[in-house]
C-alpha positions as a Markdown table, in Angstrom:
| # | Residue | x | y | z |
|---|---|---|---|---|
| 1 | Met | 216.9 | 76.0 | 47.9 |
| 2 | Thr | 213.4 | 75.0 | 49.0 |
| 3 | Met | 210.2 | 77.1 | 49.4 |
| 4 | Asp | 209.2 | 77.2 | 53.1 |
| 5 | Ser | 205.9 | 75.5 | 53.7 |
| 6 | Leu | 205.0 | 78.0 | 56.4 |
| 7 | Gly | 206.0 | 81.4 | 55.1 |
| 8 | Gly | 205.2 | 80.9 | 51.4 |
| 9 | Ser | 207.5 | 83.7 | 50.4 |
| 10 | Arg | 210.6 | 82.8 | 52.4 |
| 11 | Phe | 213.2 | 80.4 | 51.0 |
| 12 | Leu | 215.4 | 78.0 | 52.9 |
| 13 | Glu | 218.7 | 76.6 | 51.5 |
| 14 | Asp | 218.9 | 73.0 | 50.4 |
| 15 | Pro | 221.6 | 71.2 | 48.5 |
| 16 | Val | 220.9 | 71.4 | 44.8 |
| 17 | Ser | 219.4 | 68.1 | 43.6 |
| 18 | Arg | 221.8 | 66.0 | 41.6 |
| 19 | Gly | 220.8 | 66.1 | 37.9 |
| 20 | Gln | 218.5 | 69.1 | 38.3 |
| 21 | Glu | 219.9 | 71.1 | 35.5 |
| 22 | Gln | 219.7 | 68.2 | 33.0 |
| 23 | Val | 216.2 | 67.4 | 34.0 |
| 24 | Val | 215.0 | 71.0 | 33.8 |
| 25 | Arg | 216.6 | 71.3 | 30.4 |
| 26 | Arg | 214.9 | 68.1 | 29.3 |
| 27 | Ile | 211.5 | 69.3 | 30.4 |
| 28 | Cys | 211.8 | 72.7 | 28.8 |
| 29 | Ala | 213.1 | 71.3 | 25.6 |
| 30 | Arg | 210.2 | 68.9 | 25.3 |
| 31 | Ile | 207.7 | 71.8 | 25.9 |
| 32 | Ala | 209.5 | 74.1 | 23.4 |
| 33 | Gly | 209.5 | 71.4 | 20.7 |
| 34 | Pro | 212.2 | 70.0 | 18.5 |
| 35 | Leu | 213.2 | 73.3 | 16.8 |
| 36 | Thr | 213.1 | 75.8 | 19.7 |
| 37 | Gly | 214.2 | 73.1 | 22.2 |
| 38 | Arg | 217.8 | 73.5 | 20.9 |
| 39 | Asp | 217.8 | 77.1 | 22.2 |
| 40 | Val | 216.9 | 76.2 | 25.8 |
| 41 | His | 219.6 | 77.2 | 28.3 |
| 42 | Val | 219.7 | 76.4 | 32.0 |
| 43 | Ala | 222.2 | 77.7 | 34.6 |
| 44 | Glu | 222.5 | 77.3 | 38.3 |
| 45 | Leu | 221.8 | 80.3 | 40.5 |
| 46 | Pro | 224.4 | 81.3 | 43.2 |
| 47 | Leu | 222.0 | 80.6 | 46.2 |
| 48 | Gly | 220.4 | 77.6 | 44.7 |
| 49 | Gly | 217.8 | 76.9 | 42.0 |
| 50 | Val | 218.3 | 77.6 | 38.3 |
| 51 | Glu | 217.4 | 80.1 | 35.7 |
| 52 | Ile | 216.1 | 79.2 | 32.2 |
| 53 | Trp | 216.2 | 81.3 | 29.1 |
| 54 | Leu | 215.8 | 80.9 | 25.3 |
| 55 | Asp | 217.9 | 82.2 | 22.5 |
| 56 | Ser | 214.8 | 82.7 | 20.2 |
| 57 | Pro | 212.4 | 85.5 | 21.2 |
| 58 | Arg | 209.5 | 84.0 | 19.2 |
| 59 | His | 206.5 | 83.1 | 21.4 |
| 60 | Leu | 208.6 | 83.8 | 24.4 |
| 61 | Trp | 205.8 | 84.6 | 26.8 |
| 62 | Arg | 203.7 | 81.6 | 25.8 |
| 63 | Leu | 206.7 | 79.2 | 26.0 |
| 64 | His | 207.8 | 80.6 | 29.4 |
| 65 | His | 204.3 | 80.0 | 30.9 |
| 66 | Arg | 204.0 | 76.5 | 29.4 |
| 67 | Met | 207.4 | 75.6 | 30.8 |
| 68 | Ala | 206.5 | 77.1 | 34.2 |
| 69 | Arg | 203.3 | 75.1 | 34.3 |
| 70 | Glu | 205.2 | 71.8 | 33.6 |
| 71 | Leu | 208.0 | 72.6 | 36.0 |
| 72 | Arg | 205.4 | 73.3 | 38.7 |
| 73 | Leu | 203.7 | 70.0 | 38.0 |
| 74 | Ala | 207.1 | 68.4 | 38.6 |
| 75 | Gly | 207.0 | 70.0 | 42.1 |
| 76 | Trp | 209.2 | 73.2 | 41.8 |
| 77 | His | 208.3 | 76.7 | 42.7 |
| 78 | Thr | 208.8 | 78.6 | 39.4 |
| 79 | Glu | 208.4 | 82.3 | 38.5 |
| 80 | Pro | 208.3 | 83.7 | 35.0 |
| 81 | Gly | 210.3 | 86.9 | 34.4 |
| 82 | Pro | 210.4 | 89.3 | 31.5 |
| 83 | Asp | 213.2 | 87.3 | 29.7 |
| 84 | Arg | 213.8 | 84.1 | 31.7 |
| 85 | Leu | 212.3 | 81.7 | 34.2 |
| 86 | Leu | 213.5 | 81.3 | 37.8 |
| 87 | Leu | 213.2 | 77.9 | 39.4 |
| 88 | Leu | 213.5 | 78.4 | 43.1 |
| 89 | Gly | 213.3 | 75.0 | 44.7 |
| 90 | Trp | 210.7 | 72.5 | 45.9 |
| 91 | Ser | 207.3 | 73.8 | 46.8 |
| 92 | Pro | 205.0 | 71.9 | 49.1 |
| 93 | Val | 202.0 | 73.4 | 47.2 |
| 94 | Cys | 203.4 | 72.2 | 43.8 |
| 95 | Leu | 204.3 | 68.7 | 45.2 |
| 96 | Gly | 200.8 | 68.4 | 46.6 |
| 97 | His | 199.4 | 69.4 | 43.2 |
| 98 | Arg | 201.6 | 66.7 | 41.6 |
| 99 | Ala | 200.3 | 64.1 | 44.0 |
| 100 | Arg | 196.7 | 65.0 | 43.3 |
| 101 | Met | 197.3 | 64.9 | 39.5 |
| 102 | Leu | 199.0 | 61.5 | 39.8 |
| 103 | Gly | 196.1 | 60.2 | 41.8 |
| 104 | Ala | 193.6 | 61.6 | 39.3 |
| 105 | Ala | 195.4 | 59.9 | 36.5 |
| 106 | Leu | 195.2 | 56.5 | 38.3 |
| 107 | Thr | 191.5 | 56.8 | 38.9 |
| 108 | Gly | 190.8 | 58.6 | 35.5 |
| 109 | Arg | 192.4 | 58.0 | 32.2 |
| 110 | Leu | 194.7 | 55.2 | 33.3 |
| 111 | Ala | 191.8 | 53.3 | 34.8 |
| 112 | His | 190.1 | 53.0 | 31.4 |
| 113 | Phe | 191.9 | 50.3 | 29.3 |
| 114 | Asp | 189.0 | 50.4 | 26.7 |
| 115 | Arg | 190.1 | 53.9 | 25.6 |
| 116 | Thr | 193.6 | 52.7 | 24.9 |
| 117 | Ser | 192.3 | 49.6 | 23.0 |
| 118 | Phe | 190.0 | 51.8 | 21.0 |
| 119 | Ala | 192.7 | 54.3 | 20.2 |
| 120 | Ala | 195.2 | 51.6 | 19.3 |
| 121 | Val | 192.7 | 50.0 | 16.9 |
| 122 | Met | 191.9 | 53.3 | 15.2 |
| 123 | Ile | 195.6 | 54.3 | 14.9 |
| 124 | Ala | 196.8 | 50.9 | 13.7 |
| 125 | Thr | 194.0 | 50.7 | 11.1 |
| 126 | Arg | 194.7 | 54.1 | 9.8 |
| 127 | Leu | 198.5 | 53.5 | 9.6 |
| 128 | Arg | 197.9 | 50.2 | 7.9 |
| 129 | His | 195.7 | 51.8 | 5.3 |
| 130 | Glu | 198.4 | 54.4 | 4.8 |
| 131 | Gly | 200.8 | 51.7 | 3.8 |
| 132 | Leu | 202.9 | 51.3 | 7.0 |
| 133 | Pro | 204.6 | 47.9 | 7.0 |
| 134 | Ala | 203.1 | 45.5 | 9.4 |
| 135 | Ala | 206.4 | 45.0 | 11.2 |
| 136 | Glu | 206.6 | 48.7 | 12.1 |
| 137 | Leu | 203.0 | 49.0 | 13.2 |
| 138 | Pro | 203.3 | 48.0 | 16.9 |
| 139 | Ala | 206.1 | 50.5 | 17.6 |
| 140 | Ala | 204.3 | 53.3 | 15.8 |
| 141 | Val | 201.0 | 52.7 | 17.7 |
| 142 | Val | 202.8 | 52.5 | 21.0 |
| 143 | Asp | 204.6 | 55.8 | 20.3 |
| 144 | Arg | 201.3 | 57.5 | 19.6 |
| 145 | Cys | 199.5 | 56.0 | 22.6 |
| 146 | Arg | 202.5 | 57.0 | 24.8 |
| 147 | Asp | 202.1 | 60.6 | 23.7 |
| 148 | Ala | 198.3 | 60.4 | 24.4 |
| 149 | Leu | 198.9 | 59.2 | 27.9 |
| 150 | Arg | 201.3 | 62.0 | 28.6 |
| 151 | Trp | 202.6 | 60.6 | 31.9 |
| 152 | Pro | 205.2 | 58.3 | 30.4 |
| 153 | Ala | 207.0 | 61.4 | 29.0 |
| 154 | Arg | 206.7 | 63.3 | 32.3 |
| 155 | Leu | 208.1 | 60.4 | 34.3 |
| 156 | Ala | 210.9 | 59.9 | 31.8 |
| 157 | Asp | 211.9 | 63.6 | 32.1 |
| 158 | Leu | 212.8 | 63.0 | 35.8 |
| 159 | Asp | 215.3 | 60.2 | 35.1 |
| 160 | Gly | 218.6 | 60.8 | 36.9 |
| 161 | Leu | 217.1 | 63.4 | 39.3 |
| 162 | Glu | 218.0 | 63.0 | 43.0 |
| 163 | Arg | 215.0 | 64.4 | 44.9 |
| 164 | Arg | 215.8 | 65.4 | 48.5 |
| 165 | Ser | 215.2 | 68.1 | 51.0 |
| 166 | Ser | 216.4 | 69.1 | 54.5 |
| 167 | Leu | 212.8 | 69.8 | 55.5 |
| 168 | Glu | 210.7 | 66.9 | 56.9 |
| 169 | Pro | 207.4 | 68.0 | 55.3 |
| 170 | Ile | 209.1 | 68.2 | 51.9 |
| 171 | Arg | 210.7 | 64.8 | 52.3 |
| 172 | Leu | 207.3 | 63.3 | 53.2 |
| 173 | Arg | 205.8 | 64.9 | 50.1 |
| 174 | Leu | 208.6 | 63.7 | 47.9 |
| 175 | Ala | 208.1 | 60.1 | 49.2 |
| 176 | Gln | 204.4 | 60.3 | 48.6 |
| 177 | Val | 205.0 | 61.5 | 45.0 |
| 178 | Ala | 207.6 | 58.8 | 44.4 |
| 179 | Gly | 205.1 | 56.1 | 45.5 |
| 180 | Leu | 202.4 | 57.5 | 43.2 |
| 181 | Glu | 204.8 | 57.8 | 40.3 |
| 182 | Ser | 205.7 | 54.1 | 40.7 |
| 183 | Lys | 202.0 | 53.1 | 40.4 |
| 184 | Val | 201.5 | 55.4 | 37.4 |
| 185 | Ser | 204.6 | 54.0 | 35.7 |
| 186 | Arg | 203.3 | 50.4 | 36.1 |
| 187 | Arg | 199.8 | 51.4 | 34.9 |
| 188 | Cys | 201.2 | 53.2 | 31.8 |
| 189 | Ala | 203.3 | 50.1 | 31.0 |
| 190 | Glu | 200.2 | 48.0 | 31.1 |
| 191 | His | 198.4 | 50.4 | 28.7 |
| 192 | Leu | 201.3 | 50.4 | 26.3 |
| 193 | Ala | 201.6 | 46.6 | 26.4 |
| 194 | Leu | 197.9 | 46.4 | 25.5 |
| 195 | Ala | 198.4 | 48.9 | 22.7 |
| 196 | Ser | 201.2 | 46.8 | 21.3 |
| 197 | Arg | 199.1 | 43.6 | 21.4 |
| 198 | Val | 196.2 | 45.3 | 19.7 |
| 199 | Ala | 198.5 | 46.6 | 17.0 |
| 200 | Arg | 200.0 | 43.2 | 16.4 |
| 201 | Thr | 196.5 | 41.8 | 16.1 |
| 202 | Val | 195.6 | 44.4 | 13.5 |
| 203 | Ala | 198.8 | 43.5 | 11.7 |
| 204 | Gly | 197.8 | 39.8 | 11.7 |
| 205 | Asp | 200.5 | 38.6 | 14.1 |
| 206 | Ala | 198.4 | 37.8 | 17.1 |
| 207 | Pro | 194.9 | 36.7 | 18.1 |
| 208 | Pro | 192.4 | 39.3 | 19.3 |
| 209 | Val | 193.0 | 40.5 | 22.9 |
| 210 | Arg | 190.8 | 41.3 | 25.8 |
| 211 | Ser | 191.5 | 44.4 | 27.8 |
| 212 | Arg | 192.5 | 43.3 | 31.3 |
| 213 | Ala | 190.6 | 45.9 | 33.3 |
| 214 | Ser | 187.6 | 46.5 | 31.1 |
| 215 | Gly | 185.7 | 43.2 | 31.5 |
| 216 | Pro | 182.7 | 42.7 | 29.2 |
| 217 | Arg | 182.9 | 46.3 | 27.9 |
| 218 | Ala | 185.9 | 45.2 | 25.8 |
| 219 | Gly | 183.5 | 43.5 | 23.4 |
| 220 | Leu | 183.3 | 46.5 | 21.1 |
| 221 | Thr | 187.0 | 46.8 | 20.8 |
| 222 | Glu | 187.4 | 43.1 | 20.2 |
| 223 | Arg | 184.8 | 43.3 | 17.4 |
| 224 | Met | 186.6 | 46.2 | 15.8 |
| 225 | Val | 189.9 | 44.3 | 15.9 |
| 226 | Cys | 188.2 | 41.2 | 14.4 |
| 227 | Val | 186.6 | 43.3 | 11.7 |
| 228 | Ser | 190.0 | 44.9 | 10.9 |
| 229 | Val | 192.0 | 41.7 | 10.6 |
| 230 | Pro | 190.0 | 40.0 | 7.9 |
| 231 | Asn | 190.1 | 43.2 | 5.8 |
| 232 | Arg | 193.9 | 42.6 | 5.5 |
| 233 | Ala | 193.2 | 39.5 | 3.4 |
| 234 | Ala | 190.2 | 40.7 | 1.6 |
| 235 | Ala | 192.2 | 41.3 | -1.6 |
| 236 | Ala | 192.6 | 37.5 | -2.0 |
| 237 | Pro | 189.3 | 35.8 | -1.0 |
| 238 | Ala | 189.1 | 32.0 | -1.0 |
| 239 | Ala | 186.8 | 30.3 | -3.5 |
| 240 | Leu | 183.4 | 29.7 | -2.0 |
| 241 | Asp | 181.7 | 26.3 | -2.1 |
| 242 | Pro | 178.6 | 26.5 | -4.3 |
| 243 | Glu | 176.5 | 24.8 | -1.7 |
| 244 | Thr | 177.7 | 27.2 | 1.0 |
| 245 | Ala | 177.1 | 30.2 | -1.1 |
| 246 | Arg | 173.4 | 29.5 | -1.5 |
């Protein structure tokens, strides 16, 4: 079932997208968190779309509205009810919003590799000082940077979803969104690869790296990495030559 791009309040039938229930449950469980996420239930509606409800009544209103916001960002028309959410199909308005947000991510946060370098240095240095083994440092840093970027989780939520519509305007919107998602996915992969290299540098397993897209401005990040790496060996300094020490 798809929201009509002309009427706004009228709905047209569409085949239910394959994998829709699993994707909706995945999104809602991520928003609800590891504890409440186990109480998320999703069921198909007779005329299309799905309904979502929680077993736990705690923070129900807040969770419903957070879930609704994330489902709308995925492109669905969603309405919160008193005890459940109704997901009523693709919305051209919500798909347009998703396209704008993907474009904003490409020109905003994902365009600044220095921020990822800086965050990776700070996270890796803190974890190293907390005693995390060097071998585990890259994976831990990448996980935290992935959470900070947000889009990797949002794109992973949609794995297995077949997005289609009988309406030409919706199909065009879905194609536009798919193209932008591909670009965002590649850019996120570049950011996470950079975070991994920075973490390995801090751990002492690789030479300092230069951010691909940040040019000369990467100097500060590189200096921070170079300062961090020698600190790892500061506990066992080499003997100084008397002549050099003067």
